C-alpha positions as CSV (number, residue, x, y, z in Angstrom):
1,M,-7.5,-42.1,19.3
2,T,-7.4,-38.9,17.1
3,T,-4.3,-38.2,15.3
4,F,-3.2,-35.4,13.1
5,P,-0.6,-35.9,10.5
6,A,2.4,-33.2,11.1
7,S,1.8,-30.0,8.8
8,P,4.2,-28.1,7.1
9,M,2.0,-25.1,7.2
10,T,3.0,-24.5,10.8
11,A,6.0,-23.0,9.6
12,L,3.8,-19.9,8.6
13,I,3.3,-18.9,12.1
14,D,6.5,-20.5,13.7
15,A,9.7,-20.0,11.4
16,H,10.1,-16.6,10.2
17,V,11.6,-15.6,6.7
18,R,12.7,-12.5,5.2
19,Y,10.3,-12.4,2.0
20,D,7.1,-14.6,3.2
21,L,5.0,-15.0,-0.2
22,A,3.2,-18.3,1.6
23,E,1.2,-16.0,4.1
24,S,-2.2,-15.3,2.6
25,T,-3.4,-12.1,4.8
26,S,-3.6,-8.7,4.1
27,P,-1.8,-6.1,6.0
28,P,-2.6,-6.1,10.0
29,L,-4.7,-4.0,12.0
30,T,-3.5,-2.8,15.3
31,V,-5.6,-2.9,18.5
32,G,-5.4,1.4,18.5
33,D,-7.2,1.2,14.8
34,L,-10.1,0.0,16.7
35,A,-10.5,1.1,20.2
36,S,-9.1,3.3,22.6
37,G,-7.1,2.2,25.8
38,E,-10.0,3.9,27.8
39,E,-12.5,1.6,26.1
40,L,-10.5,-1.7,26.7
41,A,-9.7,-0.8,30.4
42,G,-13.6,-0.7,30.9
43,L,-13.8,-4.5,29.5
44,T,-15.1,-6.9,32.1
45,L,-13.3,-10.3,31.8
46,G,-16.3,-12.3,32.5
47,Y,-17.7,-15.3,30.3
48,G,-19.5,-14.6,26.8
49,T,-22.2,-16.8,25.9
50,S,-22.1,-19.9,23.6
51,R,-23.5,-18.5,20.7
52,G,-21.1,-15.3,20.7
53,D,-21.8,-11.7,21.2
54,P,-25.2,-10.4,20.4
55,E,-23.8,-7.6,18.4
56,L,-21.2,-9.3,16.6
57,R,-23.6,-12.1,15.2
58,E,-25.7,-8.9,14.0
59,L,-22.8,-7.6,11.6
60,I,-22.2,-11.0,10.6
61,A,-25.6,-12.0,9.8
62,A,-26.0,-8.6,7.8
63,A,-23.0,-9.2,5.8
64,T,-24.3,-13.1,4.9
65,G,-27.8,-12.8,4.5
66,V,-29.2,-14.8,7.7
67,R,-30.6,-14.0,10.8
68,A,-28.3,-13.4,13.8
69,D,-29.9,-16.4,15.6
70,Q,-28.3,-18.5,12.8
71,V,-24.6,-17.3,13.3
72,L,-22.5,-19.0,15.7
73,V,-19.1,-17.3,16.5
74,T,-16.0,-19.6,16.8
75,A,-12.5,-19.3,17.3
76,G,-11.3,-18.4,14.1
77,A,-12.7,-20.5,10.7
78,I,-10.5,-23.3,11.4
79,D,-12.5,-24.0,14.4
80,A,-15.7,-23.8,12.6
81,M,-14.5,-26.3,10.1
82,F,-13.5,-28.8,13.4
83,L,-16.7,-28.3,14.8
84,V,-18.8,-29.1,11.4
85,A,-16.7,-32.0,10.8
86,Q,-16.9,-33.3,14.6
87,A,-21.0,-33.0,14.1
88,T,-21.5,-34.6,10.9
89,V,-19.0,-37.5,10.2
90,E,-18.4,-40.7,12.2
91,P,-16.0,-43.1,11.5
92,G,-16.7,-45.3,8.1
93,E,-19.0,-42.2,7.1
94,Q,-18.0,-40.2,4.0
95,A,-16.9,-36.9,3.3
96,V,-16.4,-35.7,-0.3
97,L,-13.9,-32.6,-0.8
98,V,-12.3,-30.8,-3.7
99,S,-8.8,-30.9,-4.0
100,P,-6.3,-28.7,-3.8
101,C,-7.7,-27.3,-0.6
102,F,-7.0,-26.2,2.8
103,P,-5.5,-28.7,4.4
104,P,-7.5,-29.0,7.5
105,A,-10.4,-29.8,5.3
106,R,-9.1,-33.1,4.5
107,T,-6.9,-34.0,7.6
108,V,-10.1,-33.4,10.3
109,P,-12.5,-35.7,8.9
110,E,-9.7,-38.5,8.5
111,A,-8.6,-37.7,11.7
112,L,-12.2,-38.4,12.9
113,G,-12.4,-41.7,10.9
114,A,-14.2,-40.7,8.0
115,T,-13.5,-42.0,4.4
116,V,-12.5,-38.8,2.6
117,D,-12.8,-38.8,-1.1
118,V,-11.7,-36.3,-3.5
119,A,-12.7,-34.4,-6.4
120,R,-9.8,-33.0,-8.3
121,A,-10.0,-29.2,-9.8
122,S,-7.3,-28.5,-12.2
123,F,-5.0,-25.7,-12.8
124,D,-5.4,-25.9,-16.6
125,D,-9.1,-25.9,-16.1
126,G,-8.7,-22.8,-14.0
127,Y,-9.6,-24.6,-11.0
128,R,-13.1,-24.5,-11.7
129,L,-15.7,-26.6,-9.6
130,P,-15.8,-30.2,-11.0
131,V,-19.6,-30.6,-10.3
132,A,-19.8,-34.0,-12.3
133,A,-16.6,-35.6,-10.3
134,I,-18.3,-34.6,-6.9
135,A,-21.7,-35.8,-8.1
136,G,-19.9,-39.1,-9.1
137,L,-18.6,-39.6,-5.5
138,L,-22.1,-38.5,-3.5
139,S,-23.7,-41.8,-1.7
140,A,-26.0,-42.5,0.9
141,R,-22.9,-42.9,3.2
142,T,-22.0,-39.1,2.3
143,K,-22.4,-36.8,5.6
144,L,-20.1,-33.8,4.4
145,V,-19.1,-32.2,1.5
146,S,-16.5,-29.4,1.7
147,L,-15.8,-26.6,-0.5
148,A,-14.4,-23.1,-0.4
149,S,-15.3,-20.2,-2.5
150,P,-12.9,-18.2,-3.0
151,Q,-10.9,-21.3,-3.1
152,N,-7.5,-21.9,-1.4
153,P,-5.2,-21.8,-2.6
154,S,-6.2,-20.4,-5.8
155,G,-8.6,-17.4,-5.1
156,V,-11.1,-18.7,-7.4
157,L,-14.9,-17.8,-6.7
158,L,-17.6,-20.6,-7.2
159,R,-20.2,-19.7,-9.6
160,E,-23.6,-19.8,-8.3
161,A,-24.8,-22.0,-11.4
162,E,-22.1,-24.4,-10.2
163,L,-23.0,-24.5,-6.5
164,R,-26.7,-24.8,-7.6
165,D,-26.2,-27.7,-9.7
166,M,-23.7,-29.3,-6.9
167,L,-26.6,-28.9,-4.5
168,S,-29.0,-30.6,-6.7
169,A,-26.6,-33.8,-6.9
170,V,-26.4,-33.8,-3.2
171,R,-30.1,-33.2,-2.4
172,E,-30.6,-36.2,-5.0
173,R,-27.9,-38.7,-3.9
174,S,-27.0,-37.6,-0.3
175,P,-29.9,-36.1,1.4
176,Q,-28.2,-36.3,4.8
177,A,-25.2,-34.5,4.0
178,V,-24.0,-30.9,5.0
179,V,-22.1,-28.7,2.5
180,L,-19.8,-26.7,3.9
181,V,-18.7,-23.5,2.1
182,D,-15.5,-21.9,3.3
183,E,-15.8,-17.8,2.7
184,T,-12.6,-17.3,4.4
185,Y,-11.9,-15.1,1.6
186,R,-14.9,-13.5,0.1
187,F,-14.1,-10.2,1.6
188,S,-11.0,-9.8,-0.1
189,G,-11.6,-8.1,-3.2
190,Y,-9.6,-5.7,-5.5
191,A,-10.2,-2.1,-5.8
192,E,-13.9,-1.1,-6.3
193,S,-14.9,-5.0,-6.9
194,P,-18.3,-5.6,-4.9
195,V,-18.1,-8.2,-2.3
196,P,-19.6,-11.5,-4.0
197,P,-22.8,-12.8,-2.2
198,S,-22.7,-15.5,0.4
199,A,-23.6,-19.1,-0.1
200,A,-25.3,-18.9,3.3
201,A,-29.1,-18.6,2.3
202,L,-28.7,-21.1,-0.4
203,S,-29.9,-24.1,1.2
204,P,-30.5,-25.6,4.5
205,H,-28.0,-28.1,3.6
206,V,-25.4,-25.4,3.0
207,V,-23.1,-24.1,6.1
208,T,-20.8,-21.4,5.6
209,C,-17.8,-20.3,7.7
210,G,-15.7,-17.3,7.7
211,S,-13.5,-15.2,9.9
212,V,-12.0,-11.5,10.4
213,S,-8.3,-12.8,9.9
214,K,-7.7,-12.6,6.2
215,A,-9.5,-10.1,4.3
216,H,-9.9,-7.7,7.4
217,G,-6.3,-8.3,8.8
218,A,-7.0,-9.5,12.1
219,P,-6.0,-13.1,12.4
220,G,-4.8,-12.3,16.2
221,L,-8.3,-12.1,17.4
222,R,-9.1,-15.5,16.5
223,I,-12.8,-14.8,15.6
224,G,-14.4,-16.8,13.0
225,W,-18.1,-17.6,12.4
226,L,-20.5,-20.5,11.3
227,T,-23.8,-19.7,9.4
228,V,-26.5,-22.4,9.8
229,T,-30.1,-22.4,8.7
230,D,-31.0,-25.8,9.9
231,P,-32.1,-25.3,13.5
232,D,-31.4,-29.0,14.4
233,L,-27.7,-28.7,13.3
234,Y,-27.2,-25.1,14.8
235,E,-27.8,-26.5,18.4
236,R,-25.7,-29.5,17.7
237,L,-23.2,-27.2,16.7
238,R,-23.5,-24.8,19.6
239,E,-23.5,-27.6,22.2
240,A,-20.1,-29.0,20.7
241,K,-18.6,-25.4,20.9
242,F,-19.9,-25.4,24.4
243,Q,-18.7,-28.6,25.4
244,S,-15.2,-27.8,24.0
245,A,-14.8,-24.2,24.7
246,I,-17.7,-22.8,26.4
247,A,-17.7,-19.5,25.1
248,G,-15.4,-17.3,22.9
249,A,-12.9,-14.4,24.5
250,N,-15.4,-11.5,25.1
251,V,-12.2,-9.3,24.5
252,D,-11.7,-10.8,21.1
253,E,-15.7,-10.6,20.0
254,F,-15.6,-6.9,21.4
255,L,-12.7,-6.1,19.2
256,A,-14.2,-8.2,15.9
257,A,-17.6,-6.3,16.5
258,R,-15.6,-3.0,15.9
259,V,-13.6,-4.6,12.8
260,L,-17.2,-5.5,11.1
261,A,-18.7,-2.3,12.1
262,R,-15.9,-0.3,10.3
263,Q,-15.7,-2.9,7.5
264,S,-16.4,-0.6,4.6
265,A,-13.2,1.4,5.2
266,I,-11.0,-1.1,6.3
267,L,-11.8,-3.4,2.9
268,A,-11.4,-0.3,0.8
269,S,-8.0,0.5,1.6
270,R,-7.2,-3.3,1.6
271,G,-8.8,-3.5,-1.7
272,A,-6.8,-1.0,-3.4
273,F,-3.6,-2.2,-2.0
274,L,-4.3,-5.8,-3.2
275,A,-5.5,-4.5,-6.8
276,E,-2.0,-3.0,-6.9
277,Q,-0.2,-6.0,-5.2
278,L,-2.1,-8.1,-8.2
279,A,-1.0,-6.2,-11.0
280,T,2.4,-6.2,-10.0
281,L,2.5,-10.1,-9.9
282,R,0.4,-10.6,-13.1
283,K,3.3,-8.3,-15.0
284,W,6.0,-10.5,-13.2
285,S,4.2,-13.5,-14.3
286,A,4.1,-12.4,-17.8
287,D,7.7,-11.1,-18.0
288,H,9.1,-14.4,-16.7
289,G,6.8,-16.8,-18.8
290,V,5.0,-18.2,-15.4
291,E,1.6,-19.6,-15.9
292,M,-0.7,-18.2,-13.1
293,V,-4.8,-18.7,-12.5
294,V,-5.7,-15.1,-11.7
295,P,-7.7,-15.2,-8.8
296,D,-11.3,-13.5,-8.0
297,A,-10.7,-12.4,-4.7
298,G,-8.3,-13.3,-1.8
299,A,-4.6,-11.9,-1.4
300,L,-3.4,-15.6,-2.8
301,C,-3.5,-17.1,-6.1
302,C,-1.6,-20.0,-7.9
303,L,1.3,-20.2,-10.1
304,R,3.3,-23.1,-11.9
305,V,6.8,-23.7,-12.3
306,P,7.5,-23.7,-16.0
307,A,8.6,-27.2,-18.0
308,G,12.4,-27.6,-17.8
309,V,12.7,-26.1,-14.3
310,D,14.2,-28.6,-11.8
311,V,11.1,-28.2,-9.2
312,D,13.2,-29.4,-6.0
313,G,16.1,-27.0,-7.1
314,F,13.8,-24.3,-7.5
315,Y,12.6,-24.6,-3.7
316,A,16.1,-25.2,-2.6
317,R,17.3,-21.7,-4.3
318,L,14.1,-20.2,-2.9
319,A,15.2,-21.2,0.8
320,D,18.9,-20.3,-0.1
321,L,17.3,-16.4,-0.9
322,E,14.9,-16.2,2.1
323,V,11.9,-16.6,0.1
324,R,8.9,-18.9,1.2
325,V,6.0,-19.7,-1.2
326,G,3.2,-22.2,-0.4
327,R,4.2,-25.6,-2.0
328,G,1.8,-27.3,-3.9
329,S,1.7,-30.7,-2.1
330,W,0.5,-28.6,1.0
331,F,-2.6,-28.2,-0.7
332,G,-3.0,-31.8,-2.6
333,E,-1.3,-30.3,-5.7
334,S,1.7,-31.0,-7.7
335,D,4.6,-29.3,-6.4
336,R,4.9,-27.6,-9.8
337,V,2.4,-25.4,-8.4
338,F,2.8,-22.9,-5.7
339,R,0.7,-20.4,-3.9
340,V,1.7,-16.8,-3.7
341,G,0.3,-14.7,-1.1
342,F,0.6,-11.1,-2.3
343,G,-1.2,-9.2,0.3
344,H,1.2,-9.7,3.5
345,L,4.2,-7.8,2.2
346,P,4.6,-4.1,1.8
347,A,4.8,-3.1,-2.0
348,D,8.8,-2.6,-1.9
349,D,9.5,-5.9,0.0
350,F,6.8,-7.6,-2.5
351,R,8.8,-6.3,-5.6
352,A,12.1,-7.4,-3.9
353,A,10.7,-11.0,-3.4
354,L,9.4,-11.7,-7.0
355,E,12.9,-10.4,-8.2
356,R,14.4,-13.3,-6.2
357,L,11.8,-15.6,-7.3
358,G,12.7,-14.8,-10.6
359,T,16.3,-15.5,-9.9
360,A,15.3,-19.0,-8.5
361,L,13.5,-19.9,-11.6
362,I,16.1,-18.6,-13.9
363,G,18.7,-21.0,-11.9
364,G,16.4,-23.9,-12.9
365,N,17.2,-23.5,-16.7
366,P,20.6,-22.2,-17.2
367,S,21.2,-23.6,-20.7
368,T,18.7,-20.6,-21.9
369,G,19.3,-18.3,-19.2
370,Q,15.6,-18.0,-18.3
371,A,12.7,-19.6,-17.0
372,G,11.1,-21.9,-19.5
373,T,7.7,-21.5,-21.0
374,R,4.6,-23.9,-21.2
C-alpha cells in the first residue's frame, strides 16, 4: 500500500494567518486579467487531449527550448513530479536527491518503495550543488536524480557547469537514470534580470517540470508541464497521465495559454515588485544581524536564526504574532534555517510582517536586547 507521511505544508493552503511569509507565490492574477466573460462563456466543456492543449504546449516549448511534441501538460508541477517518479522507480530501486528540497521530491519516491539517498547542500556554502556528493551516491540501481533550479527553499540557481558535471557522472555511473530538474521558479526574476535558460535540452537524460503557479501568479489553474526529449519516456509518462487523469481541464489550459501568451508583461510587473521586496528583506536582514542566502530567482529565500536565540521560542513567538515562515525541517534542513516568501504579501504588509519577525528574534536573546549574530 502506498502511503504518504503527514505534511505540515498543507497549512499553507488550509490554515490562514495574518502575515504569511511561508507562501512562495507572487501576487495572484484574476480571470478578468486573462479573458472576458464572453470568451469564457463560449468555451465548451468537453475532453481535452492526453498531451494537453496544442497552443499551450507551443508556448511552453518556446519558453524552454524544446519542441511542442516534447511537452506534456500536467496538473501543476507536483503532478509532473509524481508522474516522473512513478515512471522511473520501482520498489528497491534508488532515487538520489539534493536536500533541502520541496518535500514531495523525497516523499513520493519513498512512498513508491524506492530507496532515497540524499546529498546535502549547505547554507554555509550558499546551497551550491554538491556534485561530488551526488556522484558518490550514484550506482547502477539509480533510476531517478531529483534537482531544482532555482532551488526550493533557497532560490539558488544551478550553474550550467555544475549541471554538466553532474550529467557526466550520471552517464558514467547510472546510465538508466532520469534527471528531473524542477524549474518551477525559473521565471521569477528580479527587475530587468533575464530569465535563465532551461535545462530541458541539455541531455536526453534530463526531464524538466514547471508551472504557472509561482512566477505567473496562477496557482489556482493547476497547470504545470514536463519537457521530455526521450520519446520512449515521453510515451510512458503520457500513458501514465491518461491512466490517472485522462486529460487536463480545458478551461484551465485555455487560461494558462493566455497567461503564457502575455508572459512578458506579467513577469515584468512581478519582477519589479519582487526586486523591491527582496531589497526590503536584505536591508532587514543586515539591520537585524540575520544571515541569509541571497536568491538568484524566485519569491523565496533562506535565512538563519542567529546563534544564541532559542529556536523553539522563536517559532512560538512568531505564532503568537500571527506570522508564519517555512520551517527548515519542512525541507530537510535544520529549524535554525527558515524560508521567507517575499512575493505573497503587499509591500506594507510585508514590512509589518518583518517588524514582527524582528520582535520574535529579539525576544530570543533578552540579555542583549537584540538578535544574536554569527
